[in-house]
VOGU-3710 file (C-alpha; in Angstrom, 3 decimals, decimal comma):
1> msevvkheea> -27,363/42,791/2,654  -30,109/43,293/-0,609  -33,237/41,576/-1,038  -32,001/38,818/-3,052  -29,407/37,156/-0,710  -32,043/36,949/1,796  -34,548/35,797/-0,611  -32,054/32,629/-1,561  -31,490/32,163/2,519  -35,158/31,886/3,398
11> efsgplvetq> -34,969/28,831/-0,047  -32,283/27,317/1,301  -33,277/27,514/5,503  -29,490/28,663/6,247  -27,694/31,156/5,837  -25,507/31,665/2,476  -22,618/32,193/3,729  -21,192/29,876/6,484  -19,318/33,037/8,193  -18,014/31,314/11,261
21> lvcwyfyaal> -16,564/28,858/9,134  -15,199/31,423/6,508  -13,399/32,678/10,020  -12,052/29,618/11,222  -10,322/29,237/8,233  -8,541/32,850/8,409  -7,214/31,001/11,854  -5,904/28,260/10,917  -4,359/30,440/7,607  -2,597/32,757/9,834
31> tfmtaamlag> -1,401/29,884/11,959  0,328/27,930/9,497  1,513/31,519/8,008  3,412/32,156/11,058  5,322/28,748/11,683  6,557/28,873/8,160  7,631/31,804/8,485  9,313/31,232/11,673  10,368/27,919/9,827  12,285/30,105/6,848
41> llmalqlvqw> 13,864/32,600/9,562  15,466/29,238/11,234  16,604/27,971/7,628  17,657/31,827/7,312  19,933/31,541/10,437  21,428/28,415/9,777  22,801/29,862/6,492  24,798/32,533/8,521  25,738/30,070/11,310  23,332/31,609/13,706
51> nplngiells> 21,207/28,243/13,680  19,497/27,985/17,602  18,656/24,104/16,725  22,200/22,929/15,700  22,648/19,561/15,896  19,090/18,285/16,760  18,952/16,261/13,356  14,644/15,776/14,177  15,086/20,044/13,764  17,546/20,115/11,098
61> pgrwrmlhtn> 17,946/22,574/8,828  16,321/20,889/5,632  13,614/19,330/7,241  12,405/22,878/8,572  12,887/24,132/4,474  10,354/21,359/3,742  8,034/22,062/6,642  8,835/25,938/5,677  6,995/25,571/1,538  4,669/22,461/2,759
71> aiaygflana> 2,887/25,102/5,326  3,020/27,861/3,097  1,805/25,671/0,133  -1,158/23,744/2,219  -1,177/25,494/5,264  -1,740/28,740/4,559  -2,673/29,448/0,715  -5,140/25,915/0,744  -6,855/27,480/3,843  -7,507/30,894/2,678
81> flgalhwsvp> -7,867/29,941/-0,617  -10,581/28,298/0,473  -12,285/30,737/3,171  -12,413/32,817/0,464  -13,837/30,275/-1,901  -16,577/29,565/0,968  -17,140/33,582/0,871  -17,314/34,256/-3,129  -19,156/31,309/-4,215  -22,572/31,169/-2,494
91> rltlrpvqsr> -22,357/34,952/-3,241  -21,856/34,554/-7,089  -23,831/31,793/-7,144  -26,573/32,589/-4,938  -26,649/28,764/-3,761  -24,928/27,687/-0,603  -21,861/24,846/-1,031  -23,098/21,236/-2,226  -23,063/20,677/2,210  -22,328/22,732/4,886
101> wlsytifvaw> -21,579/19,352/6,730  -18,979/18,834/4,329  -17,504/21,923/4,643  -16,947/21,587/8,396  -15,490/17,666/7,800  -13,308/18,891/4,765  -12,144/22,048/7,497  -11,127/19,412/10,359  -9,875/17,022/7,624  -7,412/19,077/5,960
111> qlvvgatavg> -5,715/20,532/9,280  -4,969/17,078/9,830  -3,594/16,215/6,701  -1,639/19,668/6,833  -0,416/18,073/10,486  0,256/14,814/9,735  2,724/15,844/6,838  4,895/18,379/9,016  4,498/15,638/11,597  5,898/13,501/8,525
121> iifgeaqgle> 8,561/15,508/7,572  10,396/16,069/10,404  9,769/12,378/11,084  11,297/11,441/7,873  8,575/9,814/6,027  9,199/12,842/3,122  9,392/12,542/-0,557  12,066/12,968/-2,580  9,471/15,763/-4,560  9,763/19,399/-4,229
131> wgetpvwidp> 6,307/20,217/-2,799  5,711/16,499/-3,222  7,276/15,830/-0,057  3,626/14,871/1,359  4,684/11,536/3,270  3,047/8,623/0,774  0,707/7,010/3,332  -0,915/11,124/3,010  -1,067/11,388/-0,364  -4,500/8,830/-0,319
141> aaqlglllva> -6,593/11,273/1,736  -5,470/14,187/0,126  -6,305/13,461/-2,371  -9,669/12,478/-1,787  -10,081/16,097/-0,262  -9,418/17,784/-3,449  -12,502/15,165/-4,875  -14,264/16,486/-2,095  -14,250/19,887/-2,112  -14,690/19,990/-5,957
151> infmtpilqv> -17,382/18,503/-4,845  -18,266/20,836/-2,476  -17,897/23,834/-4,661  -18,907/22,680/-7,886  -22,149/21,150/-7,467  -23,872/24,940/-6,913  -21,548/26,413/-9,866  -22,829/23,813/-11,869  -26,431/24,777/-10,916  -26,020/28,886/-12,656
161> kgpmyvtlwy> -27,759/29,327/-15,681  -26,866/31,184/-18,381  -23,501/32,691/-18,994  -21,027/32,421/-15,608  -18,839/34,995/-13,668  -15,232/34,885/-14,846  -14,143/34,104/-11,525  -16,413/31,118/-11,776  -14,785/30,184/-14,802  -11,408/30,096/-13,224
171> flaafvwtfm> -12,408/28,146/-9,927  -14,152/25,198/-12,089  -10,885/25,369/-13,826  -9,096/25,417/-10,635  -10,508/22,558/-9,008  -10,306/19,441/-11,975  -6,385/20,843/-12,380  -5,691/21,100/-8,445  -7,017/17,314/-8,401  -5,194/16,516/-11,593
181> tyamgnfvpq> -1,882/18,386/-10,647  -1,442/16,208/-7,242  -2,089/12,952/-8,717  0,347/13,512/-11,129  2,628/14,340/-8,557  2,659/11,688/-5,704  1,196/9,320/-7,074  2,727/9,151/-11,078  6,608/9,358/-10,119  6,311/7,092/-6,913
191> yfvagtsaga> 4,626/4,762/-8,269  4,986/4,915/-12,201  7,945/6,144/-13,750  11,647/6,607/-13,255  15,072/8,754/-14,320  14,184/11,648/-16,245  10,722/10,862/-17,278  10,030/11,456/-13,308  11,829/14,118/-13,265  9,356/15,619/-16,513
201> vgglfihdlv> 6,506/15,035/-13,906  8,338/16,044/-11,228  8,900/20,024/-13,485  5,356/19,712/-14,861  4,271/19,189/-11,157  6,823/21,989/-9,439  4,821/24,491/-11,751  2,057/23,287/-12,588  1,410/23,564/-8,392  1,845/27,285/-8,659
211> glfvtplgwg> -0,200/27,732/-12,224  -3,144/25,470/-12,332  -3,949/25,307/-8,218  -2,850/29,011/-7,353  -3,000/30,846/-9,718  -6,292/30,750/-11,174  -7,862/30,669/-7,709  -6,262/33,888/-7,194  -6,842/35,438/-10,262  -10,695/34,385/-9,540
221> lmyyfvpill> -10,599/36,216/-6,268  -9,193/39,099/-7,966  -11,976/39,316/-10,589  -14,489/38,998/-7,874  -13,262/41,390/-5,347  -11,819/44,272/-7,663  -14,598/44,695/-9,209  -17,289/45,494/-5,949  -14,276/47,584/-4,147  -13,376/49,862/-7,081
231> qkpiwshgls> -17,580/49,874/-7,954  -17,545/49,213/-11,128  -17,434/46,505/-13,479  -14,053/45,048/-15,679  -12,595/46,917/-17,339  -12,587/44,277/-20,658  -14,727/41,263/-20,549  -12,950/39,621/-23,991  -9,350/40,545/-22,875  -10,366/38,582/-18,963
241> lvgfwglaff> -11,133/35,430/-21,633  -8,096/35,734/-23,159  -6,445/35,609/-19,816  -8,520/32,518/-19,359  -7,586/30,425/-22,134  -3,904/31,549/-22,475  -3,434/30,031/-18,429  -5,156/26,919/-19,566  -3,236/26,843/-22,753  0,482/28,199/-21,879
251> yplngihhfl> 1,034/27,656/-18,084  0,398/23,834/-18,337  4,037/23,354/-20,707  5,714/25,313/-18,794  6,974/22,931/-16,145  10,374/21,387/-17,241  11,710/24,716/-18,098  12,684/23,498/-14,764  15,175/21,195/-15,454  17,112/22,683/-18,271
261> ytpipmflqy> 20,644/20,753/-19,583  19,189/17,698/-18,180  18,707/14,609/-20,414  14,675/15,473/-20,619  14,468/15,558/-24,640  15,188/19,122/-25,762  11,792/19,558/-27,791  10,256/19,714/-24,097  13,092/22,315/-22,924  12,052/24,474/-25,773
271> gaimstvave> 8,466/23,972/-26,049  8,800/24,506/-21,809  10,717/27,999/-22,884  8,389/29,390/-25,811  5,615/28,798/-23,726  6,298/30,664/-20,618  7,490/33,190/-22,708  3,797/33,330/-23,828  3,047/33,297/-20,610  4,409/36,300/-20,044
281> lvvttvvinf> 2,725/38,060/-22,997  -0,977/36,304/-21,328  -0,462/37,532/-18,363  0,877/41,212/-19,334  -2,828/41,508/-20,770  -4,622/40,202/-17,592  -2,790/43,045/-16,005  -3,712/45,557/-18,171  -7,270/44,427/-17,801  -6,806/45,753/-14,593
291> fgtlkgsgrm> -5,321/48,802/-14,503  -7,298/50,056/-16,995  -10,198/48,899/-14,294  -8,602/51,309/-12,265  -8,593/54,522/-14,223  -10,547/57,729/-12,889  -10,342/55,437/-9,393  -6,576/54,831/-8,777  -6,901/57,481/-5,322  -8,173/54,423/-3,712
301> vvtnlpvryf> -4,675/53,048/-4,402  -3,842/55,395/-1,573  -6,784/55,482/0,611  -7,996/51,816/0,388  -5,887/49,464/2,232  -7,100/45,770/0,462  -7,242/47,638/-2,814  -3,731/48,359/-2,612  -2,527/44,759/-1,098  -4,335/44,048/-4,460
311> ytgmvfyflt> -2,482/45,937/-7,209  0,619/45,776/-4,763  0,273/42,008/-5,653  -0,444/42,598/-9,144  3,079/44,048/-10,048  4,881/41,718/-7,849  2,972/39,009/-10,753  3,496/40,820/-13,592  8,115/41,135/-12,242  7,759/38,040/-11,534
321> clqcsmqttl> 6,168/36,429/-14,646  8,637/38,792/-17,284  11,364/37,829/-14,170  10,532/33,929/-15,542  10,374/35,134/-19,338  14,054/35,887/-19,326  15,449/33,066/-16,662  13,918/30,380/-18,457  15,973/31,324/-22,071  19,814/28,657/-21,973
331> tfqqvihftd> 21,532/32,007/-21,576  20,276/33,039/-18,088  19,831/29,611/-17,120  24,019/29,445/-17,027  23,935/32,035/-15,127  21,334/31,828/-12,496  20,644/28,249/-12,260  20,977/26,337/-8,021  21,491/30,488/-7,543  19,428/32,282/-4,327
341> wvvghahmvm> 18,038/33,835/-7,587  15,753/30,984/-7,724  14,892/31,435/-4,196  14,262/35,133/-4,166  11,398/34,849/-7,716  9,943/31,687/-5,565  9,063/34,456/-2,522  7,710/37,131/-5,312  5,918/34,854/-6,297  4,085/33,166/-3,004
351> fgvfsmwlfg> 4,313/35,852/-0,606  4,605/39,532/-3,651  2,076/37,732/-5,316  -0,554/35,130/-3,438  0,103/36,079/-0,040  -0,500/39,965/-0,586  -3,896/39,262/-2,144  -5,056/36,679/0,893  -4,004/39,414/2,885  -5,814/42,517/0,981
361> imtylfprll> -9,163/39,877/1,689  -8,739/39,207/5,423  -8,569/42,769/5,376  -11,411/43,161/4,099  -13,600/40,642/5,488  -13,100/40,289/8,827  -14,925/43,372/9,814  -17,945/41,996/7,956  -16,773/39,157/9,243  -16,767/39,940/12,666
371> gvewysrklc> -19,233/43,018/12,835  -16,952/45,583/13,728  -13,863/47,208/12,232  -10,041/46,975/13,089  -8,943/48,349/15,823  -6,113/49,742/14,704  -6,351/50,707/10,885  -3,198/52,235/11,424  -1,461/48,796/12,384  -2,925/47,427/8,965
381> ewhywlstvs> -0,770/49,848/7,301  1,894/48,940/9,483  1,263/45,140/8,337  1,294/46,469/4,627  4,396/48,531/4,638  6,565/45,985/6,823  5,096/43,229/4,657  6,010/44,896/1,150  9,492/46,627/2,536  10,740/43,802/3,455
391> ltvmvgdltl> 9,635/41,896/1,246  11,026/44,203/-1,461  14,659/44,054/0,466  14,393/40,281/0,550  13,907/40,007/-3,627  16,233/42,548/-4,327  18,693/40,869/-1,967  18,368/37,187/-3,540  18,677/38,213/-6,548  21,774/40,427/-6,856
401> aglfqgyfwa> 23,558/37,095/-4,508  22,384/34,691/-7,206  23,481/36,574/-9,784  26,823/37,035/-7,695  26,957/32,771/-6,912  26,700/32,470/-10,451  29,150/34,323/-12,213  31,477/33,445/-8,838  30,586/29,597/-10,609  30,597/30,230/-13,816
411> slqpwdasit> 34,697/31,662/-13,455  35,384/28,397/-11,812  36,304/29,952/-8,454  36,517/27,611/-5,538  33,369/27,041/-3,931  34,925/28,118/-0,749  34,969/31,946/-2,760  30,837/31,851/-3,516  30,510/30,917/-0,125  32,490/34,259/1,799
421> asfpfwtlrv> 30,531/36,258/-1,316  27,385/34,951/-0,306  27,498/36,003/3,345  26,158/40,453/3,182  23,402/38,889/1,185  22,425/36,013/3,402  22,420/38,303/6,654  20,757/40,721/5,292  17,763/37,958/4,260  17,520/37,113/7,813
431> faglgmfagq> 16,834/41,595/9,169  14,453/41,039/6,052  12,829/37,870/6,957  12,504/39,281/10,804  10,764/42,008/9,240  8,489/40,362/7,101  7,401/38,612/10,533  7,409/41,493/12,582  4,602/42,554/9,831  3,030/39,180/10,758
441> lvllynlrkt> 3,116/40,197/14,018  1,492/43,251/13,907  -1,210/41,923/11,740  -1,764/38,848/14,991  -1,757/41,469/18,047  -4,771/44,112/15,458  -6,897/40,773/14,837  -6,539/39,815/18,759  -7,469/42,672/20,347  -10,919/43,017/17,102
451> lqsaktqta> -11,822/39,754/18,300  -11,695/41,263/21,712  -13,336/44,066/20,462  -16,423/42,109/18,883  -17,022/40,093/21,718  -17,100/42,715/23,857  -20,027/44,449/21,355  -21,733/40,781/21,758  -21,673/40,939/25,003
//
């Protein structure tokens, strides 16, 4: 620990970083990730008619699907990001968060919000909006929680004197954007607008949840962890600013591309397409910047597992944005709309990019949080390879399935024909999902043994 950090800890009468809380957030994240994977597997089994819970209304596939997506977004990603923020923000600002008591309160409250969301969905209380299914009676609590999170982290950031790290730019933007995005998606369609207007707002919400909540936090953390692990500054500060302002300007306009060929005015649809293509250009500058930073240290992608997680996620990020810039064109949409192509695309974004980054952060931080090395480096490698290979298989499988389905429908063949053609793809999807779940179990086993080792050392 540096002398500066020791000095700041003394000044603020307590540890700069609440390591226990970081651990708790990571444990909660991994719990929800496990639940989300089980829900996803059940949904995949339903498609191949192997549903073990067939006939139980409360556990019907439609509800499992919503549990799957909500557990990933609000259970895994939100918890893991909050854990990483409790580590990185105090270290970047050399100040603790606004209130440790508030941090622990938010932790408990957020688990209750996510748990209540799951219960509400199972009992049929879901709102009719993708990723906004949170029951209406939970929305005010979740909105208040996001406000408290913003206050807790923005207070030390805004006290920083002089130029701020680009990481803090991303974090500040994320706190403001997430609060506004959640309010837009969960309150505006529910209470203020209807019809195509509600559809347009819903499209913005779906995409902004990725672009203005997950993306700025994810890239912000990459701008923090990658230079630390590579032990060198980011390649170009100018390109990092291009990435930030490009995200801020173009991403909020993307959402309407979810509803092309609808009654939503065409100028909005054209605007969404153009801004989506522009985002890919911005993303390219960001990825170039990070690979420029890697120059001369490429061997670390092989030898350093967290770095490998980070750069694997960046490759997937470039691919998913490239895919997005093509699939939002009206020509491409005629083929892939409503097909499994979109499902594959979503998995590449949420698991291939952001989950990979968070797995890398956890792989790096757990030994520092627990004070012991991982129980098994080989099991860490197994987790990486099972996750990466299985995801690649799933994305490739669903991408091909989507193309087949689209052309079947375009050729006006009977619906049953497209179902029959999809069956082999859906079967492969089950096994790819099992591979990803096996990776998760390996991680949990390795973490449990590492925790036992930590307890043995402190006994």
